N, C-alpha and C positions, 0 to 999 in steps of 0.2 A: 380260340380267343374271339375270333370274328363271330362265330356262331353264338357265343355267349352275349356279345354286344348286341347282335341282332335280336335275340330272344328278349333281352332286357328292353330294347327299344320297342319291340312289338307290344310287350306288356304295358309299357308306359303309354303308348298311343291308344291301346285298347281301353285302358282305364280312363284316359282323358276323353275319349270318344263316348264312353259310357256316361260320364258326367255331363257332357254336352248334349247327349241324347235325352237325358232327363230334363235338361233345361230348355232345349229348343225342339226336341223331337227328331226322329231319324231323318225326316225329309229336309230339315233345315239345319242340320249340323254343319257348321262351317268347316270342320276338319275333314269332311268328305268332299270338299270342293276347293282344296288349296290351290290346285293348278288353275281352275276357272277363276278364282278370286284374284290370283296373280295377273291373269289376262285382263280381268275387269279393272284392276288397279292401274294397269298400263294405260288403258284408255282414259281413265280419270286423270292420270299424270299428263297425258298428251293434251286433253281438252283444257285443263287448267294452265298448262304450260303455254299453249297457243295464246290464251288470253293475256297472260303475264308478258309474253314476248311482244305483243302488240304495243305495249307501253315502254318496253325496255329500249334504252339508247346505248349503242355500242361506242363508248368513249371513256377515257380515263376518268374524267370528272363527271360525265353524264351518267355512267353506269350506276354509281352509288345513289345519286340524287333521284334518278328515275325510279329505282326500286323503292326508295324511302317515300317518295311522293305517292306511289301506288299503294303502299302499306298504310300511310297515315291519312292522306287527303281522300283516298278512295277506299277507306277501310271496310265499308259496307259491302263492297264487291271485289275490288282489286286485292285488298288485304286478305279477304277470305279465300280468294282463288290462289293467292300465293301460299297461304297456309295449307290449303288442300293439296297443292302441288307438292309441298314438303312432306306432309304426313302420308299422303298416298304413296310417295316414293319409298318412305320407310316401310309402309305396310306391304308393298310389293316385294321388297327384299326379305321381310320376315316370312311371308307366305311362300316365297320361292324356296327359302332355306328349309322350312318345314315340309314342303312338298318333296324336296330332294331327300331329306332325312327319312320320310315315310317310305319312299321307294327303296332306299338303302336298307332300312330295318326289315322290310317285308321281302327282301331279296328279289326285287323287281327291276333289276338293272343289268342282268347278265343276258347271255345268248343273243337272241334277235333284238332285245331291248337296248343293246349297246348304243345304237344310233341316237335314240331318244335321250339316253343318259349323257352321252358326250355332247350332243347339241345343247342340252340343258345346262351343262357346265359352262359352255361358251356363252350362252345367253346370260347366265348369272354374272360372268365377268364383264360383259358389255353393259349390263345394268349398273354394276358398280362403277365402271368407267364413266358412264353418263352422269351418274349422281355426283361423283367427285368433281367432274367437270362443271356441273351445275353450281356447286359451292364456290367456284371461282368467279362467277359472273357478277354478283352484287358488289364486289370489290370493297368488302368491309374487312375487319380484322381476321375473321375466320377465313375469308377468301385469301388474304395475304398469307396466313399460315399454310393453307392447302397448296397454294401456288409454290411457295418457297420450299416446302417439304417435298412436294412432288418433283421439283427441279433438282433438289439435292439427291433424291432417291434415283431418279433417272440418269443423273450425271455419272453414276457408277458404271453404266453400260458403256462399252467401248465405242459405240456409235456416236455418243455425245461427248465423252471425255471432259466433263466439267464446263461445257459451253453454256448450258441452260441457266445455271444459277447466276452467271454474270449479268443476265438481263434484269435481275431483281436486287442487285446490290444498291443501286441508286435509283431514286424516283424517275430520273430522266430516261432510264432504260425501258420504262413501260410506256407504250404509246397506244394510239387508237387501233392499230392493226392487230394488237394482241387480242382485243375484245372482239374484233371481227372474226379472228381465228377461233376463239373460244365459242362464239355463237354458232359458227359453222359446225364445229365439232358437236355442240349440244343438239343440233338438228340432225346431223348425220348419224350419230350413234343410235338414237331411238329408231331411225329408219332401218338400220341394220338389225336392231332388236326385233322389230316387227317382222322382218323377213325371216329371221331365224325362229321366231315363235311359230310362224306359219309352217316352216319346215319341221319344227320340233313335234308338232301334233299330227303330221301326215301319216305316221305309222301307227297311230293309236286309233283304232276303228271307232267312229262316231264319238270322237273326243268332244267333251263339253268345254267351250271356251267362255261361257257366261254362267255365273252362279244363278240359282233360283232367284226370281225377282224379289221376294221378301228379304233375302240375304243382301242383294245388291242395294236395295233401298235403305236397309238398316245400316250398312256400311257407309253410304253417302251421308246419312243423317249423323252418324257418329263422327265423320270427318268434319262436317260443318260445325257440330257442337264443340269438338276439340279445337277447331280454328277460332271459334269465338271465345272459348275459355282461356286458351293459351295460344294466341296468334304468333306466327313466325315473324321475327323481327330481325333486322340487320343489326350487327354490332357496330362499334365505332368505325369510322372510315379507315381504310388501309393507310398505313404510313410506313414506308420502307426505311425511314430514318430511325425508327424505334423498334426495339425487339418486343416480341409478343410474349407475355408472361402468363396471361390468364384469358381464356375464351370459353364461351358456351360450346358444347361439343355434340356431335351426332355419332353415337356409337354404332348405329346401324350401317353407316357408310364408311366411317373413318376409323374403324376399330384398329386397323393396321398402322395408322400413322404415328401413334406414340412410340412404337418400336423403332421408327426411323431415327429417333434421338436417343434411345436407350441402347440400341444395337448399331452395328455398322450397316450401311446400305447393302453391302454384300450379303450379310446374314439375313436381312429382310427379304432380299431377292431369293435366296435359297429357301427360305420358309415359304414364300408365296409360290415360287416356281415348283418346289418339291411337293407342296400340298396339291397344287393343280395337277401335276403329273400323276400323283398317286390317285386322285379322283378320276382322272381320265383313263387310267389303266385298271381301275377296280373291276370292270366287267370280265377281265381276263385273268385276274389274280386268284390264287387258291384261297380257301377251299372251294372247288367248283362243285356244282350240283351233280349228284350221282346220275349218270346217264341210264336210259332205258336200253332195250335191245337195239335201238337205232335212234336216229334223230326224229323225235316226235311220234305221234300215234294217229290212228284214224278213228273217227267217231261217226256212228250212224245217228242221225238226229230226227226225232219225230216231233210234230206231225209232218215235217217237210219231206220225210223219206229221202234224205240226202246224206251222202257220206262226205265229211269234211276233214281236212288235215289239221292237226293241232301241233304246233311247234313245241320243242322242248321248253318246259317251264311256262307255257302260255296257258292262261285260264280258259275254261270252256266258253265263258261269255265273250272274251275277246275273239276267239276263233270263230264263234257263231256270228258275231257282228261283222267280222272281216269278210265273211261269206254272204253278207246281206240278209241274214235271218232276223225276223222281227222279235227278238228276245226282249222281254221287258227288263229294264234296269233303271237304277237311279244313282245310288251312292258309289257303286263299283268297289266298295271297301268292306263288304260283309256286315253292314249295319242295318240296312232297310229290309232285306228279304225279298225284294221285288223280283230278283232273278232266280228264285228257287225252282229247281227242276228235280227230276227223278232219274237215278242211275238204274237202267234196266239190265245192263250187263257190264261187267268189268269193275275195276277198282280205281279209286281216285285218292289223291291227297287233298283233304278238305281245307287245308290252310288255316289261317288265323281269322276269326270272325267273332262277332258279338253273339253270345249264347241266346240272347233274346230273338235273334234273327233265324236261328236254326237250333231246335231243341234236340236233346239226345234221342227222344222218341222218334222224331222225324228222321234222324240219321239212321236209326234202326230200320225204318221203313224205306230206306233207299234215297231219301231226299239229300240234296246238296245245294249249296249256294254257288251258282255257276261263275260268279265273279271271283271266287276264291279257290274253287276246285281246279286242280290240274290232274291230268290223267296219269295213271301208273300202268295202264294197259289199253288196248283198243276198247272202245266203249260203245254202248248204245244208250242214248239218253232221250228224255222227253221233257218238253216244257209247254207252257201255255202261251201261245203267241199273242202279241198285241195287234196283229193284223193278219192278213192272209198268210198261210204257211209258205215259207220260202221267199216272201216279199214280192216276187215277180213270177210270171208264168214260166214254165220250162222253156229253155232256149230252143229256138227253131233254127235248123241249119239247112242249107241247100247244097246238094252234091250232085255229081254226075257219075254214072257207071263207068268205071275205068277199065274193068276186065271181068270176064265171066269164065269160070273154069269148072267143068262138070267133074266132080270128084267121084261120084257114083251114079247109078241109074236114077236115083231120086234125091241126090244131094248136089246143090250148086254152090260153088265158092264165088262170092260176089265181092268185088273190091270197089269201094266208093271213094272218090276224091272230092274234098270240100272245095267249093267255089272260092276264088280269090286267094288261094294258098292258105286258107284258114286252117287252124288245128283245133282239135277238141281234146279237153283234158278229162280223163275218166279213170276209174279204178278197174283192174282186171276182174271180171266177173259181172260187171254191169251190162246194161243193154240199151238199145234205142227203140223208139217207136217210129216205124215208117208211116207217113201220113198219106192216105189215099185221097183221091179227088172227091169222093163222096163223104169225107170226114171220118171214115173208119181208120183204125190203126192196126198195124201188125208189128209184133215185138220180136227182135232178134238180138242175140248177145254178141258183144265184141269178141272176136276170135283171135285177137292178137294183143299181146301185152303193150301197154302205152309206149314204152321205150322203143319198141320195134315197129310201131304203126307208122311212124313218120307222118306223111300227109295222106295215107290211105287207111280206110276202115275195112276190115275183113269180116264178112258174115258167112255163116254156113246155113243155107236155106234148104229145108227138106220139102219135097213136093207132096202136098196133101191132095189126093184125088178129089177133084171138084172144088178145090180151094181157089178163090178168085185171084188172090195176089200171087200165090206160089205157082199157079198155072201160068200166070202172066210172065213170071220170072223164067220158067222153063220153055215157054213157047214163043214169047213176043219180045222180051227184054233185049235191048241192043246196047252196045257200048256207046257212051255219050248221052244216054237217057238221063233226064233230070229227075232227081229224087229229093223229096223233102222229108226231114225227120226231126224228132225232138229227143233230147237227151243231154247228158247221160242220165239213166234212171236205174233204180234198183238198189237193194240193200245187201246184195250178195257180193262179198269181197273177201280176200284172203287176210285173216288176222295174223299179223307177224309178231305179236307180243308174247307168244307162248313157245315153249320148247317141246311141246308134245308132238309125237309123230302124227303125220297126216295121212288119212285114207281118202282118196278122191273116188267118187262113184259117178260114172257117166253113163247115161243111157242114150244110144243113138247120137243125135246131134247135140246132146248135152255135153259132148266133147268140146264144143266151141268155147264156152267160158272156162272150162278146165284147162284147155290149151293156153288161154290168156294168162291164167293164174300160174301155171307151171312155168311158162316163159318168164314171167315176172320173178318167180322164186329163184330160178336159175340165174337171172340177171343180177339180183341183189345178193346172191351168194348164200341163200338160205341153206343151212346145214342140217336141218331136221330131216328125219327119215320120211320119205314120201312114197306112197304106193298108189298107182292108178288102176282101178278096176273099170274096164270099159266093156259094157255089155251091149250086144246087138243080136238080131235074129240069126243072121248068117254072115259068112265071112265077107261077102261083097258089100255089106252095110258098114263095115269097119273101114271107112273111106280113107283114113290117114294112118293106118296101122304102122307104116314104116317110121313115122315121126316119133311116137313114144318108144319104139324099139331102138331108135338112134339115141334118144335121151337116156335110155337104160345103159347103153354102152358108154356114154360120155359122162354120166353123173353117178358116182358110186352110191349116193344116198337116195336114188330113185329106182323104183321097181315097177314093171308094167305087167298086168295080168289081164289078158283078153278073155272074154267069156261070151260064148254063143248059146242062145236059148233054143234055136231050132236050126242047127247046121244041116246043109244039104250034102248029098253024097259027093257031088263034084267039089265040095270044099276040102275033102280029105282032111277033116279036122280031127286032131288028136289032143287038143287042149281042153280047157275047162268048159263045161256045159251047164245049162240050167239058168236060173235067174241070177242076175249079177249080185244081188244082196245076199243070196244064199251062199255064194262062193266066199264072201267076206265072213259070214258067220261060221263057215266051216274052218276057215284059216285063223279066225280070231274068236275063240270061245269066250274070251274075256277082253272087252273093249275099254276097260278102265284105263285112263291115262292116254287115250287117243282123241284126236279130233277128226270128224268126218264132214266132208263137203259133198253133198249129193246133188247132181244136176241131171234132170231127166223129166219124164212124164210124172204127173201127179200120182198115177197108179203105182209107179215104181217107188216113189218116195213114201207113199202111204203104206206100202208093204214093208219097206226097209226100216222105217223109223222105229216102230215098236220092237222089231227084232233086234235092232242095235241097242235100244234102251234096256231091253231084257238081259243083255249081256254086259251090262255095267257102264255103258256110255253115258256120261253126264249130259243132261239136256242142254246145258250151256255150251257143249262142245259139238253140237250137231247143227250144221248150217245147210240150208237147202235153197235152191233156186225155184222150186216148184210151189212150195207153200211154207208158212212159218211153223216150223216144228218145235223149236226150242221154247221152254217155258217163259223165257224173257222176251220172246217175240210173240205178241198176242195175235191169235188167228184173226183173219179178216182185215188186218191193217195193210198187208203187203199187196203190191200189184203183182199179179200172176205173170210170170215170164213164160211165154209159149215157145219153148225151145224148138228150133227147127221150123218155126213159122206156123201160122194159123190160116184157116181158110179165108 
C-alpha cells in the first residue's frame, strides 16, 4: 500500500514539475527549490515581523489599537509589512509541507536521512506553534477564538487540569502580562526554528538555503502585490463577554482548530499526537528498502581518481558532494540534467526523473543523473567537474618511522606513526606517495587492513639496487626519522558487491596490498571462496609465507598456492614452479564466473591479463594494481603503483 502511495505521489510531482518546467524552465522551477523557498520565507517573515513588532504595544487595550493603527494609518508600509508577514508565513507552511511530501513520495527519509526527516517534523511543529501564537497578538475576534480554543484544548492535559480557560471567562482575567508572555513566545519560537533549521541542513551536503535570485524576486513581488490586493486586516476587537459565531479563517495554520469543537479535546490530542508519532517513526517502519550485500557501496570516481563510500539509499551526487568533489548540480531532483555522469562499471537504480533530462539513448550509453541514481553494486563513474578534480590537493601527512623490520634480504617492513595521533582513512589496496626532499615521489601500498592499522602504517619496501630512496631505507633510515607523504591514492580496492570467487595474484612485494585486502575480507566475514597465488623467484623472497599458511588453517574459504619461478637447490622446493599466472591457467582452464585481483610488476600483469581473458574471464572482473586492464578502466588514466618501491 505504501509503495502504491509513493508511486502515485512521484507521478503527481513529476507531472507538476513537467508543467512548471514548460512555464519557467528547469533552472527556475520553484518545485525544485521547496526547501530553499521555505528558508527564504522564514527570513521574509522575520524581517517583516521585526518591523511590525517595532510598533506593537503589549497591553490589553494597546495591542489591538497599535496593530490597527499600523494597518490603516501606515498602510503604505506598515500595512504592507503586516500583510507580507501573514502571507509569507502561510507560504512557508505550504512549501514546508510540499517539501516533506516530496521526500516521502521519493523515499528519501529512511536510513541515514532519518535525522533530517525527524528534525524537519520538529521544525514544522515549531512553525505551526509560532504562527498560532502570532494570531493571538492582535487581540481581535480571531485572536479571542484562538486563545480560548487553545486553552480548552490544552486544559485536557493533566498538567493544566482546566486552569487555563479560567483566565478567559471574564475580561478581567486578561491583563498586560499575558501579552508580554505572548510576545516573548513569539520571539523565542522563531529563534528555536532558526537553530533547528541550521541543524536540519547540516547533514545535507552543500544544501541550498536560498532559491535562485529570479525566484526570490518573483516571490517578493507576488507577496507585495497580494498585500496590496488583499491586505491582512484585524477583525472586530476581542470581547470575552460575547461568543464568537463567525470569523475569517486561516486554514494553513488553524486547520486543526474546528475539530476542537466537533470532537473532544482528547480525540484531537490523539489525532495530533498519533499523526506526529507516525511521521516520526516512518523512517523505521516497513516496508524497508531491500538491502545490498552490506551497508552501502564503494565508488571509484573520475577524474578525481578517488574511492568514496556511498551509504544505503544515498544518491551518487550526495556522496560525491559529501566528499568535497566539484560535481555540477542545480535542481537535485532529476529535472535539469546538470549532474549527468557516466557509469563505467557496475549497476545503479536510476530513480525517478524527467525524461527530458536523461533520454533512453543516453541511458543505453551508460549515462545517469547522479542526483537520482543510487548504487546497486560497487561502481566506477565519471563526471565533468566544475573545478579542479577533487576540489583540493591530495592531503599531505607527516609521520615518523616507528619500527624497521627486515623481512628478507631485500624486503624491509617499515611502520610509520602519524604525528599528533592522527589517523588516515583508506581502502585496502590503496597506496601512498612518499615525498622526497627534491620533490620526487615514491609509491608504496598499505600492507595492513584499515581496522588493524590503528595508528601505524605498514609498508613493504623492496631494495632496488641503485635506487635512491630504497637504498636510503636499507642503509640509513633510523627509527624516529620524519617522513612526509600524500594519500591515500589509487583505484585498486576489493569489490564486496559480488558473490564470485576471488583469485588473488601477487608477485613479490605485490603481496602487500593483497595482505591488506585479505585481512579486511576476513574481518568483515566475507564468505566467498578466495585463493592466493603468490609468486616469487626463490623461497627466500616469499618473506611472509607463514602468514597465508596460517590464514589457510584458520579460514576454510581461503586457499594459498605458493609458486617459485627459479627455486634454488637449498630451497628443497617440491611445490609449484614457473610463472605465477601459468599456475592459475593450469588450475582454472575456465575462468568464467571468477574475479581476479593482480598485484605485481607491469610485466607480470601484461603476461597474465590476455591469458586470463582467453580462458573466459570477463574484463570487468579483472582488477590490477599495475595498470588498467579492464575495458571499463581506460588505459592511461591510472597512476602506476610501483609495488615494492622505485629507484
